[in-house]
C-alpha positions as CSV (number, residue, x, y, z in Angstrom):
1,M,0.0,0.0,0.1
2,I,1.4,3.4,-0.9
3,D,0.1,6.8,-0.2
4,G,1.9,9.4,-2.2
5,Y,2.1,13.2,-1.3
6,G,3.0,16.4,-3.1
7,G,2.5,14.9,-6.5
8,N,2.2,16.8,-9.7
9,K,-1.3,17.8,-10.3
10,D,-1.3,17.4,-14.1
11,K,0.1,14.0,-13.8
12,L,-2.4,12.9,-11.1
13,N,-5.1,14.4,-13.3
14,D,-4.0,12.4,-16.5
15,K,-6.2,9.4,-17.2
16,N,-3.9,8.0,-19.8
17,L,-0.9,8.0,-17.2
18,V,-3.0,6.1,-14.7
19,L,-3.9,3.5,-17.7
20,K,-0.2,3.3,-18.4
21,C,0.8,2.7,-14.8
22,L,-1.8,-0.1,-14.6
23,T,-0.5,-1.8,-17.8
24,E,3.2,-1.1,-17.3
25,L,3.9,-1.9,-13.7
26,P,2.6,-5.5,-13.9
27,Q,4.7,-6.1,-16.8
28,K,7.9,-4.6,-15.0
29,L,7.1,-7.1,-12.2
30,G,6.8,-10.1,-14.5
31,M,3.0,-10.5,-13.7
32,K,0.2,-11.4,-16.1
33,L,-2.9,-9.5,-16.8
34,L,-6.2,-11.1,-16.5
35,S,-8.2,-8.1,-17.5
36,V,-7.7,-4.8,-19.2
37,P,-7.1,-1.8,-17.1
38,E,-10.2,0.1,-16.1
39,V,-10.2,3.8,-15.2
40,F,-13.0,5.9,-14.0
41,L,-13.5,9.6,-13.2
42,A,-14.5,10.1,-9.8
43,E,-16.3,13.4,-9.4
44,N,-15.9,15.8,-6.6
45,N,-18.4,14.7,-3.8
46,G,-18.6,18.3,-2.4
47,T,-17.2,17.3,0.9
48,K,-13.7,15.5,1.6
49,D,-13.1,14.1,-1.8
50,P,-12.2,16.6,-4.6
51,G,-12.4,14.0,-7.3
52,G,-9.8,12.4,-9.4
53,W,-9.1,9.0,-11.2
54,S,-9.8,5.6,-9.9
55,G,-8.5,2.6,-11.8
56,Y,-7.6,-0.9,-11.3
57,V,-6.2,-4.0,-13.2
58,I,-6.8,-7.7,-12.3
59,I,-3.6,-9.8,-12.5
60,I,-3.1,-13.5,-11.9
61,E,-1.2,-12.6,-8.9
62,S,-4.2,-10.5,-7.6
63,H,-4.6,-6.7,-8.4
64,V,-3.4,-3.2,-8.6
65,S,-5.4,-0.2,-7.9
66,V,-4.8,3.5,-8.0
67,H,-6.9,6.4,-6.8
68,T,-5.7,10.0,-7.6
69,F,-6.6,13.3,-5.9
70,P,-4.9,15.9,-8.2
71,N,-6.2,19.0,-6.2
72,K,-4.6,17.4,-3.1
73,G,-1.4,16.4,-4.8
74,F,-2.3,12.8,-3.3
75,V,-2.5,9.3,-4.7
76,S,-3.4,6.1,-2.9
77,I,-2.3,2.8,-4.5
78,D,-2.5,-0.8,-3.7
79,V,-0.3,-3.4,-5.2
80,Y,-1.9,-6.5,-3.8
81,S,0.1,-9.6,-4.9
82,C,0.7,-13.4,-3.7
83,K,4.0,-13.2,-5.7
84,N,6.9,-14.2,-3.6
85,G,9.8,-11.7,-3.7
86,L,7.8,-8.6,-4.9
87,D,10.2,-5.7,-5.7
88,T,8.9,-3.2,-3.3
89,T,11.6,-0.7,-4.0
90,L,10.7,-0.9,-7.8
91,V,7.1,-0.4,-7.0
92,S,7.8,2.5,-4.8
93,N,10.2,4.2,-7.1
94,Y,7.9,3.6,-10.2
95,F,4.9,5.5,-8.7
96,K,7.2,8.3,-7.2
97,E,8.5,9.0,-10.7
98,A,5.3,8.6,-12.6
99,F,3.5,11.2,-10.5
100,E,6.4,13.0,-9.4
101,L,5.6,12.5,-5.6
102,K,7.6,14.3,-3.0
103,D,6.8,12.0,-0.1
104,L,5.7,8.4,0.1
105,E,4.1,6.5,3.0
106,T,4.5,2.7,2.4
107,N,3.0,-0.1,4.3
108,F,4.1,-3.4,2.8
109,V,2.3,-6.4,4.5
110,K,3.2,-10.0,4.2
111,R,0.0,-11.9,3.5
112,G,-0.7,-15.7,3.6
113,T,2.2,-16.5,5.7
114,R,0.6,-19.8,6.6
115,Y,-1.0,-20.4,3.1
116,P,-1.6,-24.3,3.0
117,K,1.0,-26.3,1.3
118,E,-1.5,-29.0,0.1
119,N,-5.2,-28.9,-1.2
120,I,-7.6,-30.1,1.4
121,Y,-10.2,-31.6,-1.1
């Protein structure tokens, strides 16, 4: 999970850049897409959320999602993967460069640490 701060407003407001990230990052990580990336405009809700782009792609190893908030210079990203040895530095640097983020808050969580070795059925 990555929260990015101080990003470039124009880049955070670029639907095509979000699409590019959702296509390119899985390729860089050696992951296989199960769907085409989808990106939607999330309108300003008049309260806390000033609007932006929300997108996702389903990959064999799980999914990647990106939610941009151009007027806040903020992006929230999830790279959910069951792939062993995920290059977290590559992931962080990729998004930092893509959106010209000044600061990142990263939370990498190991999941399935007791994933069963054998099928039960």
